[in-house]
N, C-alpha and C positions, 0 to 999 in steps of 0.2 A: 715322697711329697716334697715340694719345693718351699723355700723359706726366704724370707727377705735378706738382703746381704748385710743389714745391720746386725743380724744374728751371728754372722760370721766375723764382723768387725769387732764386736764386743766378746767373742768367745774367750773366757779365762781372764777377762777384766772386771768381773763382778766380784762375788763373795770368794772367789778362788784366792783372792788376796790375803783374805783372812782365815786361811786354812788353819793355821795354828790356834788361833782364836776358837774357831769351832771345834777343833779337837779338844782344846782345853776345857770348853764348855761340856763336851761329851764325858770327859773323864771326870769332870767335877760332879756329874749327875750320877756317876757311878760310885761316888764317895771318895775319889782321891782328894787330899788337901791341897788343891792348886791354889797358888797366889797368881791373881790375874792382873797383869799389868799391860794388857793389850790396848783397849779402846779409850777413848776420850770421853768418858760419861762422868759427869761432876758426881761427886760423892756427897753432895749436900743437896737438900730438897729445894724446890722453888720456895721463894718467900710466900708466906701464907696468905699476904694480901692478893697475891696474883690468883691462887687458887680460889679464894673467896670472890674475886671478880669474875672468874670463869663461872662459878656456880651461879653467882647473881645474875649474870647475863643470861645463862641458860633458863633460869626461872622467870626471867623476863621476857622470854619468847625469842631469844637471839640465836636461834638454831634453824632459820629458814635460808633459802638461797641468797647468795651474795651476788657479787658483780666482777667482772674480769680485773679491774684495777685494784680493787682491795675496799673494805668497809671504810666509810668516811672517817670513823674513830681513829684507825690505825694510819690511814693515809695522812691525816692531819698531824698526827703524832710524828710520823716520820718527816714530813716537812719541818716541823719545828726542830726535830734533832739535826737534820743536815743543813737547815738554814743557818743554825749557830757556827757551823764550820765554814760556809760559803757565802751565805746571804742570799743568793738568787734561786733558792729552790721553791718550786710550786707543785701542785699535785699532779701537774703533767709530767714531773719528773720522777713519779713513784709508780711501781709495780709491785703487788703483793704476791707471795708464792708460800706453799708449804714446805719452809726450810730453805737453807742456803743451796743444798743439792739441786733442788727442782729449780730454783732461780738460775744457777748456773747452767743447768741443761737448757732451759728456754733461751737465756742469752746468747749461748753458743748457737743454737739453732738459728737465732735472728742475724748473726753475723758471718757464719763461714758454711761452707758446703763442699762438696767433692772438688777436688782440684785446688783447694786452699790449704793453708798450714796455720798451726798456731804455735807461738813460741812459749815455752813454760820452763821455770827452773827445775834442775834435777839435783837434790831429790825433789819430790813433789808428793802432794797429797795423794792417797792410792786411788781415788775415782776420777782424777783429772783426765787421765788417759782415756777412760771410757767416755766421759762427757764430750771430748773433742772427737774421738772416733765414731761417735754416735752421728755425727753431723755428715760424716764422709771426709772430713778434713783430715791432714795429717798433723801428727804432734812432732814438733822439733824442739830437742832439749837444749836448754842452756846450762852449763855445768855450774853449780853453786858449791864453791871449794871451801873445805874446812879452814884453810888457812886464811880466808876472807871472812870467817865467821859465818859461812853459808849465805852471805849477802850477794844478791846478784849485782854484777859489774856491768857498766854500760858497754865497755868494749867486748865482753864475751857475749852480750846481746847482739851487738851489731855484726860480730863475726858469724853468728848462727843465722842470720837473715838471708832468706831466698826470695825470689820473685814472687813466690807463691804465698808469702806470709801476710796475713790480714790482721792477726791480733796477738797480743802478748798478755798471758795470764799470769798475773801476779798474785801472791799470798803473803800479806804482811799484817800481823805477825804471822811467821810461817809455820807450818805443820809439815814435817815431823820436827824440825830444828830448833824452832823457837826464835829464829832470827827476825829483827825488826829492822826494816829499811828507814834510813834518815831521810829527811826533806831533800838534803843535798843529793843523795843517791837517786831518789825518785826523779829529781829534776834532770839529772843527767839521763836516766832511763828514758824519761818523757821526751827529752831532745832527740833521742834516737828514733822514738815512735813518730815523732813529728817529721822527721826528715824522710821516713818510709812510709808514712801515712798509715799508721798502724792503730788499731783500737787498743785500749788498755781495759782489761776486766781485772779488778782487783776483789779478792776475797778477804774481807777484813772481820771475819766472825770472832777472832781472838782480840780484837781492838781494846777491850777493857780488862785484858789479862796481861798487861806489860808489867814487868818487875822493876823498871826504874828508866828505861829510855823513854824518849818523847815519840808519841804516836805521829806518824806522818801519812798523808794519802795522796795519790795523784788527783783524786776529787777536789782536794782543796787548793789545787794549784791552778790559778786562772788560765795559764798557757795550756793546760790540758783538759780543761773542763769540756770541750766539746767532743773528745774522744774517749772519756773515761766513763766506765759503768761499774758501781760498786754493788756487790752482793754480800748479804749478812744476814743475821738471825738473832733470836734470843736464846738460841740452843745453849750457847757457852756462857754468854753474859749473865743470864738469869737462870742457869742450871735447869733449863726447860727444854731437853733435846727432844722429848717425846710429844710435846704440843705441835711441832712442825710448823713454825711461824717464821717466814723469812721475807726477803724483799730484794729487789733491784732497784738501784738508783742510778739515773742516767740522763742524757739529753732528751729533751721533749720529743724531738722527731724520732729517736730510737724507740722510746716508750711506746709513742703511738704506733709505730709500725710493729712492735713486739706484742702490743696488746692482743691483736687477733690470734697470735700464737698461743699465748697465755690462755685466752678463751677457749680455744680449741683443745687445749690439754685439760683445762680445769674448770673454767667458767666459775671461778670465785672459790673462796675459802670457807671456813666456819666463823659466822659472825661473833660468837661468844669468845672464840680464842683471838679474834681481832680486838676486841674489847679488853681482853687481859693483856694483849701486846701493847695496846695504847697506855694502859696504866702503868705497865712495865717500863716504857719510854718516858713517860711524863713525870714519874715520881722517883724520889730519891730512895733507892733500895740498895741494901749493902751486900747483897750476894756476891757480886764481882770484886768487891774490895776484900772480903773474907777470903774468897778463892785465891785472889792474887797473892796475899800474904801467906796463905798455907802452901799454895804450889811453889812459891819462891822458896820457902824453907825447906820443902821436901826435895827440891832439885838440889839444894846445897847438901841435904842429908845424902842422897845418892852420890853426888860428886865426891864428897868427903871419904866415903866408904869405899867406893869402886876405885878410886885413886890409887888405893893401897893394894889392888889386887893384881896379880901378874897378867900382862898382856893386854889390859883393859885402860881405855882412856875415854873417861866421861867428858862431854862437852857441854857446860852449863848452858841453858837457854836463856834468852833475853825476855821470854813471854811464853805463854801458853800451858798446856796440860801435859807436856812430855819432855823427856831427856833422851838424847841420843849417846850411845856409847860405841867407841871404836873398839871392835873386837879382833880386828885383824892381826894383833900382836899375839894372840893366842894360836895362830895358824889356821883357824876356822873362818869360814865365810860367816856372815852374819845369818844366812838361812841355816847352816848346819849347826852354829852355836844355838840359834833359837830353838831348834828342834831337840838338840841335845839336852838343854835345859829343860824343856818340858818333860822329856822322857825320863830323865836321870834326877832331876831335882824338883819336879813338880811346880815350875815357875814358867807362866806364859808371859811371852814378850812378842813384839812384832819384828820379824827380821827386816833389815834394811831393804832388801830386794823388793818388798811390797811398794817402797817409795821411789825406785829407778835404780838405774845404773850406777849413780855416784854413791849410793848408800849401800851398796852390797856388802862392805866391810863393817856395817853397823847393826845394831839392834836399837829399837825405840822402846822406851819403858813410860807407862803412864804414871803420872803424879797423883792420881784420884784414889789412893788407897791410904790407910792409917800408917802412922809412923812405925807401929810394931810390924805391920806386913812388910814395910820397906826394908827395915833392920834384917828381918829373916830372909827375905828375897836377896838382900846384898850378901848375906852368908852363903846362900846357896850358889849365886852367881859367881862368887869368889872361889868357891870350891870347884865348880866346873872349870873355871879359868886355869886353877892351879893344875888340875889334872890334864887339862889341854896343852899346858906349857911344860908338863913334865917330860923329860926324855923317856922315862920308863912307861909313861902311859899316853904317849903322843897318839892322837886320833888319826886313823888312815884317811 
Protein backbone atom coordinates (compact mmCIF):
# COMPACT_ATOMS: atom_id res chain seq x y z
CA UNK A 1 0.00 0.00 0.00
CA UNK A 2 1.09 3.59 -0.61
CA UNK A 3 1.33 6.31 2.04
CA UNK A 4 1.66 10.07 1.95
CA UNK A 5 5.22 11.39 2.19
CA UNK A 6 4.46 13.06 5.54
CA UNK A 7 4.63 9.63 7.18
CA UNK A 8 8.23 9.30 5.97
CA UNK A 9 9.16 12.86 6.95
CA UNK A 10 7.91 12.28 10.49
CA UNK A 11 9.26 8.75 10.93
CA UNK A 12 11.05 8.53 14.30
CA UNK A 13 10.14 12.14 15.16
CA UNK A 14 7.15 11.33 17.37
CA UNK A 15 7.04 9.27 20.55
CA UNK A 16 10.39 7.67 19.71
CA UNK A 17 12.10 10.68 21.30
CA UNK A 18 10.47 9.68 24.60
CA UNK A 19 11.60 6.04 24.43
CA UNK A 20 13.23 6.20 27.88
CA UNK A 21 10.11 7.78 29.37
CA UNK A 22 7.94 5.00 27.88
CA UNK A 23 10.29 2.31 29.15
CA UNK A 24 10.33 3.90 32.61
CA UNK A 25 6.52 3.86 32.70
CA UNK A 26 6.55 0.19 31.70
CA UNK A 27 9.06 -0.66 34.41
CA UNK A 28 7.09 1.35 36.96
CA UNK A 29 3.92 -0.58 36.08
CA UNK A 30 5.83 -3.78 36.83
CA UNK A 31 6.65 -2.51 40.30
CA UNK A 32 10.13 -1.01 39.87
CA UNK A 33 10.73 2.03 42.17
CA UNK A 34 11.40 4.44 39.32
CA UNK A 35 12.10 8.10 40.06
CA UNK A 36 10.64 9.84 37.03
CA UNK A 37 12.37 13.04 35.90
CA UNK A 38 11.40 12.94 32.24
CA UNK A 39 8.45 15.16 31.35
CA UNK A 40 7.38 18.69 32.27
CA UNK A 41 4.10 17.93 33.93
CA UNK A 42 3.35 20.31 36.84
CA UNK A 43 3.15 18.52 40.19
CA UNK A 44 0.50 20.88 41.52
CA UNK A 45 -3.18 20.79 40.49
CA UNK A 46 -4.93 23.61 38.66
CA UNK A 47 -6.44 26.24 40.93
CA UNK A 48 -9.80 25.09 42.28
CA UNK A 49 -11.54 28.10 40.76
CA UNK A 50 -10.55 26.94 37.28
CA UNK A 51 -12.10 23.53 37.80
CA UNK A 52 -15.20 25.15 39.27
CA UNK A 53 -15.51 27.45 36.25
CA UNK A 54 -15.23 24.53 33.83
CA UNK A 55 -17.93 22.63 35.72
CA UNK A 56 -20.15 25.71 35.92
CA UNK A 57 -19.80 26.28 32.20
CA UNK A 58 -20.66 22.67 31.37
CA UNK A 59 -23.78 22.80 33.53
CA UNK A 60 -24.69 26.06 31.81
CA UNK A 61 -24.75 24.27 28.47
CA UNK A 62 -21.31 25.38 27.27
CA UNK A 63 -20.56 22.11 25.47
CA UNK A 64 -21.91 22.83 21.98
CA UNK A 65 -20.02 23.63 18.77
CA UNK A 66 -17.74 26.63 18.80
CA UNK A 67 -16.18 28.62 15.95
CA UNK A 68 -12.81 28.65 14.25
CA UNK A 69 -11.29 31.74 15.88
CA UNK A 70 -12.29 30.95 19.45
CA UNK A 71 -15.07 31.60 21.91
CA UNK A 72 -15.71 35.31 22.59
CA UNK A 73 -14.91 34.85 26.28
CA UNK A 74 -11.34 33.66 25.74
CA UNK A 75 -10.67 35.79 22.65
CA UNK A 76 -11.56 38.90 24.68
CA UNK A 77 -9.37 37.73 27.56
CA UNK A 78 -6.44 37.20 25.19
CA UNK A 79 -6.92 40.66 23.68
CA UNK A 80 -6.72 42.12 27.19
CA UNK A 81 -3.62 40.08 28.06
CA UNK A 82 -1.62 41.02 24.98
CA UNK A 83 -2.90 44.60 24.72
CA UNK A 84 -1.18 45.22 28.06
CA UNK A 85 2.08 44.30 26.34
CA UNK A 86 1.68 46.14 23.06
CA UNK A 87 -1.54 48.13 23.02
CA UNK A 88 -2.71 47.58 19.43
CA UNK A 89 -4.20 44.09 19.79
CA UNK A 90 -7.74 43.24 18.66
CA UNK A 91 -9.68 40.02 18.16
CA UNK A 92 -8.35 39.94 14.59
CA UNK A 93 -4.92 39.16 16.06
CA UNK A 94 -6.13 36.07 17.95
CA UNK A 95 -6.66 32.41 17.04
CA UNK A 96 -7.41 29.73 19.65
CA UNK A 97 -6.16 26.15 19.52
CA UNK A 98 -6.13 23.04 21.74
CA UNK A 99 -2.67 23.63 23.20
CA UNK A 100 0.60 25.18 22.09
CA UNK A 101 1.55 22.13 20.04
CA UNK A 102 -1.52 22.41 17.79
CA UNK A 103 -1.08 26.16 17.50
CA UNK A 104 2.53 25.71 16.41
CA UNK A 105 1.58 23.01 13.90
CA UNK A 106 -1.06 25.23 12.30
CA UNK A 107 1.19 28.30 12.29
CA UNK A 108 3.94 26.42 10.49
CA UNK A 109 1.45 25.10 7.93
CA UNK A 110 0.49 28.71 7.26
CA UNK A 111 4.07 29.95 6.79
CA UNK A 112 6.22 27.33 5.07
CA UNK A 113 6.08 24.40 2.67
CA UNK A 114 8.32 22.14 0.58
CA UNK A 115 11.34 24.03 -0.67
CA UNK A 116 11.38 26.39 2.33
CA UNK A 117 13.46 26.20 5.50
CA UNK A 118 12.94 27.15 9.14
CA UNK A 119 15.75 28.19 11.49
CA UNK A 120 15.61 26.92 15.06
CA UNK A 121 18.05 26.91 17.95
CA UNK A 122 19.76 23.66 18.91
CA UNK A 123 19.10 22.37 21.59
CA UNK A 124 15.39 22.50 20.76
CA UNK A 125 12.14 21.17 22.17
CA UNK A 126 11.67 17.60 21.00
CA UNK A 127 8.59 18.17 18.81
CA UNK A 128 9.91 21.15 16.84
CA UNK A 129 11.62 19.12 14.14
CA UNK A 130 8.44 17.17 13.47
CA UNK A 131 6.33 20.32 13.31
CA UNK A 132 8.70 21.82 10.75
CA UNK A 133 9.14 18.69 8.65
CA UNK A 134 5.39 18.04 8.59
CA UNK A 135 5.05 21.05 6.30
CA UNK A 136 7.64 19.73 3.86
CA UNK A 137 10.09 22.46 4.87
CA UNK A 138 13.64 21.75 5.99
CA UNK A 139 14.98 22.45 9.46
CA UNK A 140 18.21 24.45 9.79
CA UNK A 141 19.70 24.54 13.27
CA UNK A 142 21.46 27.45 14.94
CA UNK A 143 23.87 26.36 17.70
CA UNK A 144 22.95 27.49 21.21
CA UNK A 145 26.26 27.28 23.03
CA UNK A 146 26.67 26.50 26.75
CA UNK A 147 29.32 29.22 27.05
CA UNK A 148 26.62 31.72 25.97
CA UNK A 149 24.13 30.36 28.47
CA UNK A 150 22.32 28.70 25.52
CA UNK A 151 21.18 32.15 24.31
CA UNK A 152 20.79 32.46 20.55
CA UNK A 153 23.28 34.95 19.13
CA UNK A 154 22.38 37.10 16.13
CA UNK A 155 25.71 36.35 14.44
CA UNK A 156 25.10 32.60 14.68
CA UNK A 157 21.61 33.06 13.27
CA UNK A 158 22.85 35.12 10.35
CA UNK A 159 25.57 32.58 9.57
CA UNK A 160 22.98 29.81 9.27
CA UNK A 161 20.59 31.61 6.88
CA UNK A 162 20.15 30.26 3.37
CA UNK A 163 18.02 31.60 0.49
CA UNK A 164 15.36 29.02 1.37
CA UNK A 165 14.79 30.35 4.90
CA UNK A 166 11.36 31.82 5.59
CA UNK A 167 11.04 31.77 9.40
CA UNK A 168 12.86 31.57 12.73
CA UNK A 169 11.34 29.51 15.53
CA UNK A 170 12.32 31.02 18.88
CA UNK A 171 11.57 29.57 22.30
CA UNK A 172 12.00 31.90 25.26
CA UNK A 173 12.03 30.90 28.06
CA UNK A 174 13.71 27.90 26.49
CA UNK A 175 13.07 24.20 26.82
CA UNK A 176 15.24 22.22 27.61
CA UNK A 177 17.85 24.69 28.93
CA UNK A 178 15.77 27.36 30.71
CA UNK A 179 17.53 30.21 28.87
CA UNK A 180 15.67 33.56 28.74
CA UNK A 181 16.50 35.94 25.89
CA UNK A 182 16.96 39.60 26.79
CA UNK A 183 15.22 42.46 25.00
CA UNK A 184 18.57 43.44 23.52
CA UNK A 185 19.24 39.95 22.18
CA UNK A 186 15.77 39.82 20.68
CA UNK A 187 16.30 43.19 19.02
CA UNK A 188 19.54 41.92 17.46
CA UNK A 189 17.86 38.72 16.29
CA UNK A 190 14.96 40.78 14.98
CA UNK A 191 17.29 43.00 12.99
CA UNK A 192 18.62 39.90 11.22
CA UNK A 193 15.07 38.76 10.52
CA UNK A 194 14.18 42.14 9.05
CA UNK A 195 17.23 42.14 6.77
CA UNK A 196 16.32 38.69 5.44
CA UNK A 197 12.52 39.12 5.54
CA UNK A 198 11.96 36.24 7.97
CA UNK A 199 8.91 35.49 10.07
CA UNK A 200 9.50 35.10 13.82
CA UNK A 201 7.47 32.41 15.58
CA UNK A 202 7.98 32.61 19.34
CA UNK A 203 6.94 29.85 21.75
CA UNK A 204 6.39 31.61 25.09
CA UNK A 205 4.69 28.86 27.10
CA UNK A 206 7.10 29.35 30.05
CA UNK A 207 6.56 33.12 30.19
CA UNK A 208 5.35 33.06 33.81
CA UNK A 209 8.02 30.67 35.12
CA UNK A 210 11.07 32.95 35.01
CA UNK A 211 13.25 32.86 38.13
CA UNK A 212 14.64 36.37 38.07
CA UNK A 213 15.39 37.68 34.59
CA UNK A 214 13.00 40.03 32.83
CA UNK A 215 10.70 38.50 30.21
CA UNK A 216 11.12 39.89 26.70
CA UNK A 217 9.36 39.06 23.46
CA UNK A 218 9.65 40.05 19.80
CA UNK A 219 5.88 40.61 19.93
CA UNK A 220 6.47 43.59 22.21
CA UNK A 221 9.00 45.22 19.84
CA UNK A 222 7.19 47.62 17.45
CA UNK A 223 9.84 47.07 14.79
CA UNK A 224 9.01 43.35 14.73
CA UNK A 225 5.22 43.44 15.12
CA UNK A 226 4.38 42.78 11.48
CA UNK A 227 6.48 39.60 11.36
CA UNK A 228 5.97 38.05 14.83
CA UNK A 229 3.56 35.29 15.87
CA UNK A 230 3.38 34.14 19.48
CA UNK A 231 2.15 30.70 20.53
CA UNK A 232 1.36 29.81 24.13
CA UNK A 233 -1.17 28.14 26.45
CA UNK A 234 -2.26 27.66 30.05
CA UNK A 235 -0.59 24.24 30.24
CA UNK A 236 2.45 25.44 32.21
CA UNK A 237 1.35 28.78 33.67
CA UNK A 238 -1.80 27.34 35.26
CA UNK A 239 -0.74 23.69 35.69
CA UNK A 240 -3.43 22.60 33.24
CA UNK A 241 -1.72 20.58 30.48
CA UNK A 242 -4.57 18.11 30.05
CA UNK A 243 -7.13 20.79 29.22
CA UNK A 244 -5.32 21.54 25.93
CA UNK A 245 -6.03 25.24 25.76
CA UNK A 246 -3.66 27.40 23.72
CA UNK A 247 -3.52 30.17 21.14
CA UNK A 248 -1.61 32.03 18.45
CA UNK A 249 -1.32 35.82 18.44
CA UNK A 250 -0.09 37.52 15.28
CA UNK A 251 -0.72 40.08 12.54
CA UNK A 252 -4.36 40.38 11.49
CA UNK A 253 -3.65 39.40 7.89
CA UNK A 254 -1.81 36.29 9.01
CA UNK A 255 -4.64 35.28 11.37
CA UNK A 256 -7.22 35.83 8.63
CA UNK A 257 -5.29 33.60 6.25
CA UNK A 258 -4.68 30.94 8.91
CA UNK A 259 -8.31 30.87 10.04
CA UNK A 260 -9.34 28.59 7.18
CA UNK A 261 -6.47 26.25 8.07
CA UNK A 262 -7.60 26.20 11.69
CA UNK A 263 -11.23 25.62 10.71
CA UNK A 264 -10.25 22.75 8.42
CA UNK A 265 -8.28 21.12 11.23
CA UNK A 266 -10.57 21.74 14.17
CA UNK A 267 -13.53 24.04 13.62
CA UNK A 268 -13.44 25.22 17.19
CA UNK A 269 -12.62 24.01 20.65
CA UNK A 270 -14.66 23.30 23.76
CA UNK A 271 -16.63 26.33 25.02
CA UNK A 272 -16.43 25.25 28.68
CA UNK A 273 -12.62 25.06 28.44
CA UNK A 274 -12.60 28.47 26.75
CA UNK A 275 -14.55 29.94 29.67
CA UNK A 276 -12.13 28.35 32.13
CA UNK A 277 -9.19 29.77 30.19
CA UNK A 278 -10.76 33.23 30.17
CA UNK A 279 -11.13 32.99 33.95
CA UNK A 280 -7.48 31.95 34.23
CA UNK A 281 -6.29 34.89 32.14
CA UNK A 282 -8.50 37.52 33.77
CA UNK A 283 -8.00 36.69 37.45
CA UNK A 284 -5.02 36.78 39.83
CA UNK A 285 -4.24 33.10 40.35
CA UNK A 286 -1.13 32.15 42.28
CA UNK A 287 -0.29 28.84 40.64
CA UNK A 288 2.55 30.20 38.50
CA UNK A 289 4.11 32.10 41.41
CA UNK A 290 4.06 28.95 43.55
CA UNK A 291 5.66 26.85 40.81
CA UNK A 292 8.21 29.55 40.03
CA UNK A 293 9.58 29.61 43.57
CA UNK A 294 9.41 25.84 43.94
CA UNK A 295 11.20 25.09 40.68
CA UNK A 296 13.86 27.71 41.31
CA UNK A 297 14.63 26.10 44.67
CA UNK A 298 14.66 22.60 43.18
CA UNK A 299 17.03 23.69 40.41
CA UNK A 300 19.39 25.00 43.08
CA UNK A 301 19.06 21.72 44.96
CA UNK A 302 20.04 19.70 41.89
CA UNK A 303 22.90 22.09 41.12
CA UNK A 304 24.36 21.92 44.62
CA UNK A 305 24.21 18.11 44.82
CA UNK A 306 25.33 17.20 41.30
CA UNK A 307 28.18 19.73 41.25
CA UNK A 308 29.94 17.44 43.74
CA UNK A 309 29.62 14.33 41.54
CA UNK A 310 32.54 13.33 39.30
CA UNK A 311 32.15 14.15 35.62
CA UNK A 312 28.90 16.10 35.99
CA UNK A 313 28.32 19.80 35.32
CA UNK A 314 24.78 21.04 36.04
CA UNK A 315 23.82 24.25 34.25
CA UNK A 316 21.31 26.23 36.36
CA UNK A 317 18.25 27.36 34.35
CA UNK A 318 16.90 30.90 34.21
CA UNK A 319 13.32 29.66 33.95
CA UNK A 320 11.05 26.69 33.38
CA UNK A 321 10.63 23.17 34.73
CA UNK A 322 13.97 21.55 33.86
CA UNK A 323 17.70 21.57 34.46
CA UNK A 324 20.27 20.22 32.03
CA UNK A 325 23.44 18.45 33.16
CA UNK A 326 26.59 17.98 31.10
CA UNK A 327 27.59 14.33 31.55
CA UNK A 328 30.38 14.26 28.95
CA UNK A 329 32.98 14.31 31.73
CA UNK A 330 31.91 10.78 32.65
CA UNK A 331 32.98 9.50 29.24
CA UNK A 332 29.38 8.62 28.36
CA UNK A 333 27.04 10.31 25.92
CA UNK A 334 23.80 11.69 27.27
CA UNK A 335 21.95 8.79 25.62
CA UNK A 336 24.17 6.11 27.18
CA UNK A 337 24.14 7.80 30.57
CA UNK A 338 20.34 8.06 30.56
CA UNK A 339 19.80 4.42 29.65
CA UNK A 340 22.35 3.25 32.22
CA UNK A 341 20.70 5.43 34.83
CA UNK A 342 17.33 3.85 34.16
CA UNK A 343 18.54 0.25 34.05
CA UNK A 344 21.02 0.41 36.92
CA UNK A 345 19.65 3.09 39.25
CA UNK A 346 15.88 3.24 38.48
CA UNK A 347 16.03 6.94 37.60
CA UNK A 348 14.41 8.13 34.36
CA UNK A 349 15.75 11.28 32.67
CA UNK A 350 15.64 12.58 29.12
CA UNK A 351 18.80 12.15 27.02
CA UNK A 352 20.04 15.33 25.44
CA UNK A 353 19.93 13.69 22.02
CA UNK A 354 16.14 14.03 22.13
CA UNK A 355 16.73 17.79 21.88
CA UNK A 356 19.29 17.99 19.09
CA UNK A 357 22.93 17.56 18.16
CA UNK A 358 24.22 20.28 20.51
CA UNK A 359 22.73 18.49 23.53
CA UNK A 360 24.15 15.01 22.96
CA UNK A 361 26.48 15.31 25.92
CA UNK A 362 23.66 16.32 28.27
CA UNK A 363 20.71 14.92 30.15
CA UNK A 364 17.55 16.86 31.07
CA UNK A 365 15.97 16.49 34.51
CA UNK A 366 12.47 17.60 35.43
CA UNK A 367 11.96 19.84 38.45
CA UNK A 368 8.40 18.58 39.00
CA UNK A 369 9.08 16.05 41.79
CA UNK A 370 9.32 16.45 45.59
CA UNK A 371 12.61 17.31 47.28
CA UNK A 372 12.91 13.81 48.74
CA UNK A 373 12.85 12.36 45.23
CA UNK A 374 15.39 14.90 44.07
CA UNK A 375 17.77 14.01 46.88
CA UNK A 376 17.48 10.30 46.20
CA UNK A 377 17.82 10.82 42.45
CA UNK A 378 20.99 12.87 43.00
CA UNK A 379 22.46 10.08 45.11
CA UNK A 380 21.75 7.54 42.37
CA UNK A 381 22.97 9.82 39.56
CA UNK A 382 26.20 10.49 41.46
CA UNK A 383 26.68 6.76 41.99
CA UNK A 384 26.46 6.09 38.27
CA UNK A 385 28.82 8.99 37.54
CA UNK A 386 31.32 7.58 40.02
CA UNK A 387 31.23 4.16 38.37
CA UNK A 388 31.51 5.67 34.89
CA UNK A 389 34.58 7.71 35.82
CA UNK A 390 36.30 4.91 37.75
CA UNK A 391 39.22 3.40 35.81
CA UNK A 392 38.28 -0.06 37.09
CA UNK A 393 34.64 0.21 36.08
CA UNK A 394 34.94 2.29 32.95
CA UNK A 395 31.95 1.73 30.67
CA UNK A 396 32.69 0.34 27.21
